[in-house]
FIGULUM-706274 format. One record per residue (C-alpha): residue in three letters; x, y, z. Coordinates in pm, whole numbers, padded with zeros to 5 digits, always signed. Each point is the difference from the previous one (the first is absolute). Example, Ala and Ser with C-alpha at 12.3 -4.5 7.8 and 13.67 -1.06 7.14 Angstrom:
BEGIN
Ala+01230-00450+00780;Ser+00137+00344-00066;
***
This chain:
BEGIN
Met-05305-01042+01896;Pro-00080+00321+00136;Asp+00151+00332-00004;Gln+00221-00031+00321;Thr+00203+00369-00112;Pro-00087+00258+00304;Asp-00154+00317-00085;Val+00298+00246+00028;Glu+00130+00340-00131;Gly+00306+00006-00214;Pro+00310+00205+00022;Asp-00038+00385+00054;Phe+00166+00058-00356;Leu-00312-00197-00169;Asp-00257+00220+00181;Asp-00052+00242-00292;Ala-00119-00330-00250;Ala-00320-00060+00284;Asp-00229+00222-00182;Ser+00069-00146-00306;Pro-00155-00258-00182;Glu+00136-00354+00055;His+00294+00001-00244;Pro-00004+00345-00125;Leu+00384-00012-00177;Pro-00058-00368-00185;Leu+00324-00191-00013;Thr+00200+00052-00363;Gly+00215-00233-00145;Tyr+00038+00028-00340;Pro+00211-00207-00243;Arg+00262+00277-00119;Glu-00044+00351+00151;Leu-00166+00159+00298;Gly-00184+00318-00001;Glu+00121+00392+00032;Arg-00007+00050+00383;Asp-00146+00244+00214;Ser+00057+00396-00077;Glu-00021+00099+00366;Leu+00335-00168+00111;Asp+00326+00193+00181;Glu+00171+00153-00303;Arg+00308+00076+00230;Pro+00322-00163-00014;Ala+00024-00325+00195;Ala+00227+00090+00259;Gln-00245+00294+00058;Gln-00270-00240+00031;Leu-00186-00133+00360;Leu-00043-00349+00059;Pro-00351-00036+00023;Thr-00125-00040+00347;His-00134-00348-00004;Leu+00341-00139-00149;His+00181+00149+00312;Gln-00050-00322+00229;Leu+00131-00228-00298;Glu+00325+00164-00045;Lys+00094+00060+00374;Arg-00082-00408+00059;Leu+00175-00084-00337;Gln+00346+00172+00174;Asp-00057-00163+00324;Pro+00224-00318+00043;His-00224-00177+00258;Thr-00312+00028-00225;Met+00180-00128-00296;Asp+00105-00343+00212;Arg-00329-00062+00066;Ile-00170-00043-00381;Leu+00056-00274-00289;Val+00228-00193+00282;Asp-00191-00318-00166;Arg+00152+00062-00324;Ala+00329+00185+00058;Gly+00292+00022-00262;Gln+00195-00353-00041;Gly+00313+00183-00218;Gly-00200-00073-00343;Arg+00007+00175-00287;Arg-00049+00396+00023;Ala-00339+00222-00073;Ala-00185+00240+00106;Val-00348+00141-00089;Leu-00185+00334+00055;Ala-00257+00110+00171;Leu-00079+00328-00102;Phe-00312+00226+00152;Asp-00154+00272-00130;Thr-00197+00238+00208;Arg-00312+00076-00198;Pro-00286-00003+00168;Pro-00201-00199+00186;Gly+00291-00145+00180;Gly+00242-00047-00320;Arg+00141-00305-00208;Leu+00216-00237-00030;Leu+00122-00109-00373;Phe+00027-00329-00087;Val+00109-00264-00315;Glu-00213-00271-00143;Lys+00255-00277-00118;Ala-00005-00135-00347;Ala-00237-00302-00021;His+00274-00186-00236;Leu+00291+00021+00296;Arg+00145-00305+00122;Arg+00029+00151+00371;His-00303+00204+00147;Ala-00207-00001-00316;Gly-00301+00242+00021;Gln+00086+00122+00367;Ile-00015+00336+00106;Ala+00290+00112+00189;Phe+00197+00304+00074;Pro+00221+00136-00277;Gly+00319-00179+00028;Gly+00278-00222-00082;Thr+00345-00158+00007;Trp+00310+00193+00123;Ser+00238+00128-00232;Glu+00382+00082-00085;Gly+00008+00406+00112;Asp-00346-00020+00205;Glu+00084+00196+00314;Gly-00174-00245+00208;Pro-00336-00115+00032;Val-00135+00381-00070;Gly+00173+00062-00292;Thr-00122-00381-00109;Ala-00352+00131+00055;Gln+00045+00302-00161;Arg+00160-00132-00329;Glu-00306-00280+00019;Ala-00318+00227+00072;Gly+00147+00215-00322;Glu+00087-00283-00218;Glu-00355-00144+00060;Ala-00255+00234+00043;Ala+00211+00311-00048;Val+00060+00128+00313;Arg+00160+00356+00012;Pro+00296-00063+00265;Asp-00040+00381+00120;Ser-00354-00059+00031;Phe+00033-00134+00352;Arg+00177+00019+00332;Val+00091-00340+00189;Leu-00185-00016+00343;Gly+00207-00340+00066;Val+00059-00356-00054;Leu-00181-00316+00193;Pro+00245-00305+00078;Thr+00106-00223-00279;Ala-00243-00243-00098;His+00082-00379-00133;Val-00254-00150-00272;Ala+00109-00391+00015;Val-00205-00071-00357;Ser+00270+00251-00197;Gly+00294+00017+00240;Phe-00010+00399+00041;Asp+00043+00171+00272;Val-00225+00321-00034;Thr+00061+00340+00161;Thr-00271+00253+00011;Val-00017+00336-00083;Ile-00231+00231+00161;Ala-00056+00309-00186;Trp-00234+00330+00010;Trp-00080+00098-00325;His+00048+00393-00003;Thr-00059+00074-00376;Pro-00254-00249-00159;His+00049-00012-00381;Pro-00159-00240-00276;Val+00107-00345+00002;Arg+00041-00279-00255;Val+00082-00314-00039;Asn+00393-00011-00091;Asp+00044-00360-00089;Pro-00296-00209-00155;Gly+00174-00252-00007;Glu+00008-00091+00386;Ile-00253+00218+00104;Ala-00387+00019-00102;Ala-00160+00297+00186;Leu+00052+00268+00255;His-00258+00042+00301;Glu-00015+00267+00216;Val-00196-00114+00272;Glu-00139+00224+00302;Val+00158-00046+00352;Arg-00408+00029+00152;Arg-00046-00303-00210;Leu+00286-00187+00094;Val-00116+00038+00427;Gln-00316-00053-00056;Pro-00124-00322+00192;Glu-00189-00103-00315;Asn+00281-00033-00186;Arg+00183-00199+00196;Ala+00100-00382+00055;Arg+00217-00267+00094;Val+00098-00262-00321;Ala+00063-00353+00084;Tyr+00342-00159-00146;Pro+00041-00365-00001;Gly+00162-00166+00336;Gly-00256+00195+00217;Arg+00177+00369+00010;Tyr-00193+00327-00099;Gly+00095+00361-00079;Pro-00175+00308-00107;Ala-00190+00114-00273;Phe-00187+00264-00183;Leu-00276+00024-00224;Ile-00066+00309-00193;Asp-00254-00005-00292;Glu+00159-00284-00247;Leu+00345+00003+00213;Phe+00081-00254+00218;Ile+00312+00103+00179;Trp+00178-00297+00204;Gly+00381-00120+00046;Leu+00226+00211+00096;Thr-00166+00308-00139;Ala-00264-00055+00277;His+00218-00064+00274;Leu+00211+00291-00086;Val-00298+00263-00077;Asp-00108-00158+00402;Ala+00329+00084+00127;Ile-00047+00347-00137;Ile-00367+00075+00132;Asp+00112-00106+00341;Leu+00256+00182+00049;Ala-00152+00304-00082;Gly-00288-00049+00235;Trp-00297-00032-00305;Thr-00054-00368+00112;Met-00368-00040+00030;Pro-00171-00334+00237;Trp-00078-00250-00275;Asp-00169-00356-00058;His+00352-00201+00010;Ser-00254-00306-00023;Arg-00070+00082-00349;Val+00222-00273-00188;Leu+00022-00037-00363;Asp+00172-00213-00264;Val+00315+00153-00189;Pro-00219+00006-00370;Arg+00115-00234-00192;Arg+00124+00211-00295;Phe+00308+00066+00199;Gly+00087-00380-00070;Arg+00366-00136+00198;Asp+00000+00329+00185;Arg-00275-00087+00214;Asn+00272-00145+00233;Pro+00110+00094+00394;Gly+00315+00170-00076;His-00140+00282-00270;
***
């Protein structure tokens, strides 16, 4: 099928990558630890640091109830078990990155899948933010004082596991080295450049049994689908970063994901 993706310009905050090689900052994903951070960071206390301009619209729309009512409506929470995940943006050029975990291949559910750090609510958690904060620390050694919460997405239901998942979106104002803290559950950590997530050539839809479709992202060896892809798609749209892409590009969910390949994931 010929490429039907229009030749369009990307969001302004990606412009500084225009004169670089196609992938000047390759995707990083290591089994145990991600390397030292760039040295040119804002060293001021978090309260004194200014939110980067390209995150302003995202923060504003996260506070708008009318906007929130219109996203993820087809996956609305259904009173299931509570869980939360952390969508953590750092702001290193070009355009910042998002932190993902890769689930261990032996897990009974979601084996090998790419997800945001997160997990089940526990007694003592202060709401979804507390759950996301604790789980990100347990899974990836993310320090709770290193990020600022911008807002949360509406709770989304995951039929295959029965969880109602709340996504906490945060700005990682003080990035630091992270590592796999729980190798029994997490195989690797991946930091994906936001500019690559919005590029049309890295987007597709996946076909589920029963004639349903969902978004997907292909970044090198990573195949992001299911709830995580729905969340990334919603965040990109809220932030105003969406670029026209070829919705006729439909892929099957890779067989390695086994019984999770269903429309309720």
